[in-house]
C-alpha positions in Angstrom: 87.6 103.5 -41.2 84.7 105.7 -40.0 81.2 104.6 -40.9 79.0 107.7 -41.3 76.3 107.6 -38.7 74.5 110.2 -36.5 72.4 108.3 -34.0 71.1 105.0 -32.9 68.0 105.2 -35.0 70.0 105.8 -38.1 72.6 103.2 -37.1 70.2 100.3 -37.2 68.6 101.5 -40.4 72.0 101.9 -42.1 72.9 98.5 -43.4 75.6 99.5 -45.8 78.9 100.9 -44.5 80.4 104.0 -46.1 84.1 103.9 -45.7 86.4 106.8 -45.6 90.2 107.0 -45.2 92.1 108.7 -42.4 95.6 108.9 -41.0 96.4 108.7 -37.3 99.5 108.5 -35.2 98.8 105.5 -33.0 98.6 102.0 -34.2 95.2 101.7 -32.5 93.9 104.4 -34.8 95.1 102.6 -38.0 92.0 102.2 -40.2 91.3 100.0 -43.2 91.8 101.3 -46.7 88.7 102.5 -48.7 87.0 99.1 -49.0 83.8 98.7 -51.0 82.7 95.4 -49.4 82.7 93.7 -46.0 84.0 90.6 -47.8 87.1 92.3 -48.9 87.6 93.6 -45.4 87.8 90.0 -44.1 89.6 88.5 -47.1 92.9 88.2 -45.4 94.6 88.7 -42.0 96.1 92.1 -42.8 92.7 93.7 -43.7 90.9 92.0 -40.9 93.4 93.3 -38.3 92.8 96.8 -39.7 89.2 96.3 -39.1 89.9 95.2 -35.5 91.9 98.4 -35.1 88.9 100.3 -36.3 87.0 98.8 -33.4 89.6 100.4 -31.1 89.4 103.7 -32.9 86.1 104.7 -31.2 87.7 104.7 -27.8 87.2 108.2 -26.4 90.2 110.4 -26.0 90.2 110.2 -22.2 93.5 112.0 -21.8 92.3 115.0 -23.7 91.4 117.8 -21.2 88.2 118.8 -23.1 87.0 115.4 -24.3 86.7 113.7 -20.9 83.9 115.1 -18.7 85.8 114.1 -15.6 88.3 116.8 -16.1 86.4 120.1 -16.4 82.7 119.3 -15.9 82.8 118.9 -12.1 84.4 120.9 -9.3 88.0 119.7 -9.1 89.3 122.4 -11.3 88.1 125.8 -12.7 89.3 128.2 -15.4 88.8 131.8 -16.6 85.6 132.6 -18.4 84.7 133.3 -21.1 87.4 131.4 -23.1 88.3 132.6 -26.6 91.5 130.6 -26.8 93.2 127.5 -25.3 90.4 124.9 -25.6 89.2 122.1 -28.0 85.6 122.3 -27.0 83.6 124.2 -24.4 81.0 121.5 -23.6 82.5 120.3 -20.3 82.9 123.8 -19.0 79.3 124.5 -19.8 78.2 121.4 -17.9 80.2 122.6 -14.8 78.3 125.9 -15.0 74.9 124.1 -15.0 74.3 124.6 -18.8 73.6 121.1 -19.9 70.9 121.2 -22.7 68.5 118.5 -23.9 68.0 120.3 -27.2 71.7 119.9 -28.0 73.3 117.9 -25.2 76.9 118.7 -24.2 79.4 115.9 -24.7 76.8 113.9 -26.6 78.5 110.6 -27.0 75.1 109.0 -27.8 74.7 110.7 -31.1 78.4 111.3 -31.6 81.0 113.6 -30.1 84.6 114.4 -31.0 84.1 112.3 -34.1 83.2 109.3 -32.0 79.9 107.5 -31.6 79.8 104.6 -29.2 76.9 103.0 -31.1 78.9 102.9 -34.3 81.8 101.4 -32.4 79.4 98.7 -31.1 78.1 98.2 -34.7 81.7 97.7 -36.0 82.5 95.3 -33.2 79.4 93.2 -34.2 80.5 93.3 -37.9 83.9 92.1 -36.9 82.5 89.2 -34.8 80.1 88.2 -37.5 82.8 88.0 -40.2 86.1 87.0 -38.5 85.5 83.4 -39.4 85.9 84.3 -43.0 89.6 85.2 -42.7 91.6 82.5 -44.5 94.5 80.9 -42.7 94.1 82.8 -39.4 95.7 80.9 -36.5 93.2 79.8 -33.9 95.1 81.5 -31.0 95.1 84.8 -33.0 91.4 84.5 -33.8 90.6 83.8 -30.1 92.5 86.9 -29.0 90.8 89.1 -31.7 87.4 87.8 -30.8 88.0 88.5 -27.1 89.3 92.1 -27.9 86.2 92.8 -30.0 83.8 91.5 -27.3 85.6 93.6 -24.6 85.4 96.7 -26.8 81.7 96.1 -27.4 81.3 95.8 -23.6 83.3 98.9 -23.0 81.3 101.1 -25.3 78.1 99.9 -23.7 79.7 100.6 -20.3 80.8 104.1 -21.4 77.2 104.9 -22.4 75.7 103.2 -19.3 77.8 105.4 -17.0 76.5 108.5 -18.7 72.9 107.6 -19.5 72.0 104.8 -17.1 69.4 102.5 -18.8 70.4 102.1 -22.5 69.5 99.8 -25.4 71.6 96.7 -25.6 72.9 96.1 -29.2 74.2 92.5 -29.1 73.5 91.9 -32.8 73.2 94.1 -35.9 69.8 93.9 -37.3 69.3 92.2 -40.7 68.5 94.1 -43.9 64.9 92.9 -43.8 64.3 94.2 -40.3 60.9 95.8 -39.8 60.5 99.5 -38.9 59.4 98.5 -35.4 62.4 96.3 -34.9 64.8 99.1 -35.5 63.1 101.4 -32.9 64.9 100.0 -29.9 64.1 100.8 -26.3 66.1 101.4 -23.1 66.8 98.2 -21.1 66.5 98.2 -17.3 69.7 99.0 -15.4 70.2 95.5 -14.0 69.8 94.0 -17.5 72.4 96.4 -19.0 74.8 95.6 -16.2 74.3 91.9 -16.5 74.8 92.1 -20.3 78.1 94.0 -20.0 79.4 91.8 -17.2 78.6 88.6 -19.1 80.2 89.9 -22.3 83.4 90.7 -20.3 83.2 87.2 -18.9 83.2 85.8 -22.4 86.1 88.0 -23.3 88.2 86.9 -20.3 87.4 83.1 -20.3 90.3 80.7 -19.8 93.7 81.1 -18.2 96.3 83.7 -18.8 97.3 82.0 -22.1 93.9 81.8 -23.7 92.3 84.7 -25.6 93.3 88.0 -24.1 96.9 88.0 -22.8 97.5 88.7 -19.1 100.1 91.3 -20.1 101.5 92.8 -23.3 104.8 91.1 -24.2 105.3 92.8 -27.5 105.7 96.3 -26.0 107.0 97.8 -29.3 103.9 97.1 -31.3 101.0 96.3 -28.9 101.0 98.6 -25.9 97.5 100.0 -25.5 95.7 96.9 -26.6 93.4 95.4 -23.9 94.7 92.6 -21.6 92.8 90.2 -19.5 93.8 92.2 -16.4 92.4 95.4 -18.0 89.1 93.7 -18.9 88.6 92.3 -15.4 89.4 95.6 -13.9 86.8 97.3 -16.0 84.3 94.7 -15.0 85.2 95.5 -11.4 84.5 99.2 -12.0 81.2 98.3 -13.7 80.0 96.2 -10.8 81.1 98.7 -8.1 79.2 101.4 -10.0 76.1 99.1 -10.3 76.3 98.5 -6.5 76.6 102.2 -5.7 73.6 104.3 -4.5 72.9 105.9 -7.9 72.0 102.5 -9.4 71.3 100.3 -6.3 68.0 101.1 -4.6 67.7 104.6 -6.0 64.1 105.6 -5.2 64.5 108.9 -7.1 64.0 106.9 -10.3 61.3 104.5 -9.1 58.9 105.8 -11.8 61.4 106.0 -14.6 59.9 103.6 -17.2 59.6 102.9 -20.9 56.4 103.8 -22.7 55.1 100.2 -22.2 55.4 100.7 -18.4 58.5 98.6 -17.9 60.5 100.1 -15.0 64.1 101.0 -15.8 65.4 101.2 -12.2 65.1 98.7 -9.4 64.3 100.9 -6.4 65.0 98.1 -3.8 68.5 98.1 -2.4 70.4 94.8 -2.9 73.4 94.3 -0.6 74.5 91.3 -2.7 75.6 93.6 -5.4 78.5 94.7 -3.2 79.5 91.1 -2.7 79.6 90.6 -6.5 81.6 93.8 -6.8 84.1 92.7 -4.2 84.5 89.3 -5.9 85.1 91.0 -9.2 87.7 93.3 -7.7 89.5 90.5 -6.0 89.7 88.5 -9.2 91.1 91.4 -11.1 93.6 92.1 -8.3 94.8 88.5 -8.3 95.2 88.5 -12.1 97.1 91.9 -11.9 99.5 90.7 -9.3 100.1 87.5 -11.2 101.0 89.6 -14.3 103.6 91.6 -12.2 101.4 94.7 -11.8 102.3 96.5 -8.6 102.0 99.9 -6.9 104.6 102.1 -8.4 107.8 103.0 -6.6 110.2 105.5 -8.0 113.7 104.4 -8.9 116.3 107.0 -9.7 117.3 107.0 -13.4 120.9 107.2 -12.4 120.5 104.4 -9.9 121.6 106.6 -7.1 119.8 107.1 -3.8 117.4 110.0 -3.3 116.2 111.6 -0.1 113.0 110.3 1.4 110.9 113.4 0.4 111.9 113.2 -3.2 111.3 109.4 -3.2 107.8 109.9 -1.9 107.0 112.8 -4.3 108.1 110.8 -7.3 106.2 107.7 -6.1 103.1 109.8 -6.3 103.7 111.8 -9.5 105.2 109.1 -11.6 102.6 106.5 -10.7 100.6 108.6 -13.3 103.2 110.2 -15.4 105.9 107.6 -16.0 105.2 105.9 -19.3 104.0 102.3 -19.1 105.0 101.9 -15.4 104.1 98.7 -13.6 101.1 100.2 -11.9 99.3 100.9 -15.1 96.6 98.4 -15.9 95.2 100.0 -19.0 96.4 103.2 -20.7 94.8 105.2 -23.5 97.1 105.8 -26.5 94.5 107.9 -28.5 96.2 110.1 -31.1 99.7 108.8 -30.2 100.4 111.6 -27.7 97.3 111.3 -25.4 98.5 113.6 -22.6 100.4 116.3 -24.6 97.7 118.9 -24.3 96.7 117.9 -20.8 100.2 118.7 -19.6 100.3 122.1 -21.4 96.9 123.0 -19.9 98.3 122.0 -16.4 101.8 123.4 -16.4 102.4 127.1 -15.5 105.5 129.1 -16.3 108.2 127.6 -14.1 111.3 129.5 -15.1 111.1 133.4 -15.1 114.0 133.4 -17.6 112.4 131.1 -20.1 108.8 132.1 -20.7 107.1 129.7 -23.2 103.6 130.7 -24.3 102.6 127.1 -24.9 102.5 126.5 -21.1 98.9 127.5 -20.3 98.7 126.8 -16.5 94.9 127.0 -16.8 93.9 123.6 -15.4 93.4 125.1 -11.9 92.5 123.1 -8.8 89.8 124.7 -6.6 90.2 125.6 -3.0 87.9 122.8 -1.9 90.4 120.4 -3.4 93.2 122.0 -1.5 91.2 121.4 1.7 90.4 117.8 0.8 93.9 116.5 1.3 95.0 115.3 4.7 97.4 116.8 7.2 100.9 115.3 7.6 99.3 113.0 10.2 97.1 111.4 7.6 93.7 112.6 8.7 91.3 115.3 7.5 92.3 118.8 8.3 89.1 119.4 10.3 89.7 116.2 12.4 93.4 116.6 13.2 93.6 117.5 16.9 97.2 119.0 16.4 96.4 121.1 13.3 95.1 124.7 13.5 92.0 124.4 11.4 90.3 127.5 12.6 93.2 129.7 11.5 94.0 128.0 8.2 93.5 131.2 6.2 95.8 133.2 8.3 99.3 134.0 6.9 102.4 132.2 8.2 106.1 132.4 7.3 107.8 129.5 5.7 110.7 128.1 7.8 113.6 125.8 6.8 111.6 122.8 8.1 108.9 123.5 5.4 110.8 121.7 2.6 108.0 122.0 0.0 108.0 125.8 0.1 110.5 128.6 -0.3 112.0 129.7 3.0 110.9 133.2 4.2 107.8 133.1 2.0 104.4 134.1 3.5 101.4 132.0 2.7 98.3 130.8 4.4 98.3 128.2 7.1 96.3 125.8 4.9 99.6 125.1 3.0 101.6 124.0 6.1 102.0 120.5 7.5 100.0 118.8 4.8 100.4 115.2 3.5 102.9 114.5 0.7 100.2 114.0 -1.9 99.1 117.6 -1.4 102.5 118.9 -2.4 103.0 116.3 -5.1 99.6 116.9 -6.7 99.3 120.7 -6.4 101.4 123.8 -6.6 100.7 127.4 -5.3 102.4 130.7 -4.7 105.6 130.1 -2.9 105.7 126.3 -3.4 108.5 124.3 -5.1 108.1 122.4 -8.3 110.7 119.6 -8.9 111.5 118.7 -12.5 114.2 116.5 -14.0 116.1 119.6 -15.0 115.9 121.4 -11.7 113.7 122.8 -8.9 111.6 125.9 -9.4 109.6 128.2 -7.2 106.0 129.2 -8.2 105.4 132.9 -8.0 101.8 133.5 -9.0 100.8 136.9 -7.7 99.6 139.2 -10.4 102.3 140.0 -12.9 104.8 137.4 -11.7 106.1 134.7 -14.0 103.6 132.0 -12.9 100.7 134.5 -12.3 98.1 136.4 -14.3 99.7 138.8 -16.8 97.0 138.8 -19.5 93.5 137.5 -20.2 94.5 133.9 -20.7 97.1 131.3 -19.7 96.9 131.6 -15.9 95.3 129.8 -12.9 92.1 131.4 -11.9 92.3 129.8 -8.4 96.0 130.3 -7.7 96.6 126.5 -7.7 98.3 124.4 -10.4 98.0 120.7 -11.1 101.5 119.4 -10.7 100.4 115.7 -10.6 99.6 115.6 -14.4 102.9 117.1 -15.7 105.6 114.6 -16.5 108.8 115.8 -14.8 110.7 115.5 -18.1 108.8 118.4 -19.6 111.3 121.1 -20.5 110.7 124.6 -21.9 112.8 127.5 -23.0 111.5 130.6 -24.7 112.1 129.0 -28.1 111.7 125.3 -27.5 109.3 122.9 -25.8 109.8 119.2 -25.1 106.8 117.2 -23.7 107.0 113.6 -22.8 103.5 112.3 -23.4 102.4 109.3 -21.3 99.4 107.0 -21.8 96.4 108.2 -19.9 95.7 105.8 -17.1 92.1 104.5 -17.7 92.8 102.1 -14.8 95.8 101.7 -12.4 96.2 99.4 -9.5 95.6 101.9 -6.7 92.2 102.7 -8.3 91.4 99.0 -8.2 92.6 98.7 -4.6 90.3 101.5 -3.6 87.3 100.0 -5.5 88.0 96.7 -3.6 88.3 98.4 -0.2 85.0 100.2 -0.9 83.2 97.0 -1.9 84.6 95.1 1.2 83.4 97.8 3.5 79.9 98.0 2.0 79.7 94.2 2.1 80.3 94.3 5.9 83.9 93.3 5.8 85.3 96.6 7.0 88.5 95.2 8.7 89.5 93.5 5.4 89.5 96.8 3.6 92.2 98.3 5.7 95.3 96.6 4.2 94.4 97.9 0.7 94.0 101.5 1.9 97.2 101.2 4.0 99.3 100.0 1.0 98.3 103.1 -0.9 99.0 105.3 2.1 102.4 103.8 2.7 103.4 104.5 -0.8 102.4 108.1 -0.1 104.4 108.3 3.1 101.5 108.1 5.5 100.9 105.8 8.5 98.1 103.3 8.5 94.5 104.3 8.9 94.4 102.7 12.3 97.5 104.5 13.6 96.6 107.9 12.1 93.0 108.0 13.4 93.8 106.6 16.8 96.6 109.0 17.5 95.6 112.2 15.7 91.9 112.3 14.9 89.1 113.8 17.1 87.1 110.8 15.9 89.6 108.0 16.9 87.2 105.1 16.3 85.9 106.3 12.9 87.5 103.4 11.0 85.7 100.8 13.1 82.2 101.3 11.6 80.9 100.9 8.1 79.7 104.5 8.1 83.0 105.9 9.3 85.0 103.8 7.0 82.8 104.8 4.1 83.8 108.4 4.8 87.4 107.5 5.0 87.4 105.5 1.8 85.5 108.3 -0.1 88.1 110.8 1.0 91.0 108.5 0.4 89.7 107.9 -3.1 89.2 111.6 -3.7 92.8 112.3 -2.7 94.5 109.3 -4.4 92.6 109.8 -7.6 92.5 113.6 -7.6 92.6 115.2 -11.0 92.4 111.8 -12.8 88.8 112.4 -14.0 87.5 110.0 -11.3 85.8 112.4 -8.8 83.2 113.5 -11.4 81.8 110.0 -11.7 82.4 109.1 -8.0 80.2 111.9 -6.8 77.5 110.7 -9.1 77.5 107.1 -8.3 77.7 107.9 -4.5 74.7 110.2 -5.0 76.5 113.0 -3.2 76.8 115.3 -6.2 73.5 117.1 -5.3 75.2 118.3 -2.1 78.9 118.6 -3.1 78.2 120.3 -6.5 75.8 122.8 -5.0 78.7 124.5 -3.1 80.5 127.7 -4.2 83.8 127.5 -6.1 86.6 129.4 -4.4 90.2 130.4 -5.1 92.6 133.1 -4.1 92.5 136.7 -5.3 95.0 136.2 -8.1 94.6 139.7 -9.5 96.5 141.1 -6.5 100.2 141.8 -5.9 100.1 142.3 -2.2 100.6 139.1 -0.1 97.6 139.9 2.2 95.3 140.8 -0.6 96.4 137.9 -2.8 95.7 135.4 0.0 92.1 136.3 0.4 89.5 133.6 -0.2 87.6 134.7 -3.3 84.3 133.5 -4.7 84.6 132.4 -8.4 81.2 130.8 -9.1 78.1 129.6 -7.4 77.8 126.1 -8.8 74.4 124.4 -9.1 73.4 120.7 -9.5 69.8 119.7 -9.9 69.1 116.2 -8.6 68.0 113.7 -9.8 68.1 115.4 -13.2 71.8 116.1 -13.5 73.0 112.6 -12.5 72.4 111.3 -16.0 72.8 112.7 -19.5 69.7 113.8 -21.5 68.9 112.3 -24.9 68.8 114.8 -27.7 65.3 115.8 -28.8 66.2 114.8 -32.4 67.0 111.2 -31.2 63.6 111.0 -29.5 61.9 112.3 -32.7 63.7 109.7 -34.8 62.9 106.9 -32.4 59.7 107.5 -30.5 60.2 104.3 -28.5 63.0 106.0 -26.6 62.1 107.8 -23.4 63.8 110.9 -22.2 66.0 110.7 -19.1 63.9 111.5 -16.0 64.1 115.1 -15.1 64.9 116.3 -18.6 
């Protein structure tokens, strides 16, 4: 079911639902038949469950490369421009190029984007909660679960809008048919009020032990994977509270005059350290529930049961933590459209086999040079800090030897690609690097005209890098056939939650307690502990001993571990570092060249701009402001 609706003003005025039919692949996208009345929709269990699935259907397609701003609207990846083919929508690419627009905002999930409006999702959740008691013969434990799911989804849609727009209206109840014109003209609520509302709603959705309301884990894996669990709900609450404690929303003086028309301030400009304590408590509660539900950091196990070498083990630890379907690290995965990561993989994967060119492999989701430089050295510290690594000559050519297992022996490439940590080679590929797949190991050759390189005006990496991390290793392509194993997009996985907890502990003054959570992630990636790595190899050996130093370490650790998972875009905003980081040029290699020296030349692709504080939050459309004059435009727009 989709209820026709354009914006929040019309949503509240619209008191009758217009139902239309649709057909989708995933059970979460199942929609009720064309029903003329709400009463019929809740006349029996089958129809009511369809309505619940309608509430799920508004979840954004977070695994689609063009529908999640975290993929292309920041600085992690770049692509050729202009694009005529190989995209679903250009909005995120325009945002990355500084072309957000208040007249017609890009990725406008407020009024509706990609057929989804969060406000309509909230409205349908309210309708469900108002009517679920009418269902005859519904078992109490089923009703409790459904109510908890609807409450969580209502909270999640508010959260999704909050992260984009900051202070938003809170729509806890649908207005009655006799509501006055003034009642329907809602206003933005202060940031702290919005956060408290969402947090309290998730508390309601997660009340009780593991056997009450939401399940701790999904036992019916055939029919229910993708539905929310208690662990997922608590993890999203943790993410909410970490965001609320972060500099964008905690003591941000840039928005000290951002107010409604009645003068009510929308940001608290006074920093509150207790918000980090609340965030840490929420993270710990989610972690404890996750571990109790057998969620754990992923470790690769050979499909044949045989032993693999250490390098392969570590690489697959890293890649399959994202790409192995429903692996034990996944806390909540998106199943939108049934094959949520099909196109993402095609956008990321280049031509691997020179004898089997398949034009569906786009290879256009291209990491930038700044991302290549973000990853650590093999010693687990930043490249500019490692006192054994030749940072000054990182752009000079070197020859690959037999000891450089991740590259083809005898190949010449820049020093930047030597002696790097395992996540660098697991996440990224480049000219001369190896790419392990289930059906064999391939060498990337991406100079102009080569099988992985630029041969035409589309389907190539504009930077010379490729995103290996997002491609399931079971993908197989011939010139005539293509097999893609789609996996649920990880909205939240355990390492993400560990990093949020470590950040909260450090900001709350409990720096030493953060180390074990970082070190578990590093160990899985084949690195020594933070303490050992910095003490032995960094020119800042005591960096991890202070809150400021640990903040830098945690930010970089998060940037590496969560690279290309649509996290950095939001992290740079909540940390309030986007105004610096996103005002830096975008570089890659000179991919139009065939000569090794000319190809390995640092090349300017774009001078990115970010205007703060304006660009930290989305603008409201001018039409929304005209329909509801009580709404105020986002500051700076």
